[in-house]
C-alpha positions, 0 to 999 in steps of 0.5 A, a space after each residue: 492516480 493514487 499515490 502511496 503518500 496519500 494513503 499514508 496521510 489519510 490513514 495515520 492510524 496504521 502502525 505496521 506494513 502488514 496493516 497497510 497490505 489490506 488497505 492497498 487491496 481495498 483501494 484496488 477493489 474500489 476501482 482505482 486503476 493506477 498506483 504510484 509508490 512515491 514514498 517508502 512506508 515508514 514502518 519498522 517492519 517494512 521489508 526490503 521488497 516492499 515495492 513488489 509486495 505493494 504492487 502484488 497487493 494492488 494488482 490482486 496477486 495476493 489474497 
C-alpha cells in the first residue's frame, strides 16, 4: 500500500496541489493497487475536497 506521505517525501520538489495530481496518476498507472491518504498535502492551493480529487486521480476518474 502506497501512502501519500511517501509520495510527498520522495517528491519534495512539487510546489502545488495541481502538480501532485499527475504524479498520483503516474503511480496508479505503474501498477500500485492501494493508496492511503495519511496526511493532507501541505500546499496553499490544496482544495477542501482534496481527498476526493486524489482518489479520483488514483482510480482513473480524471484524465
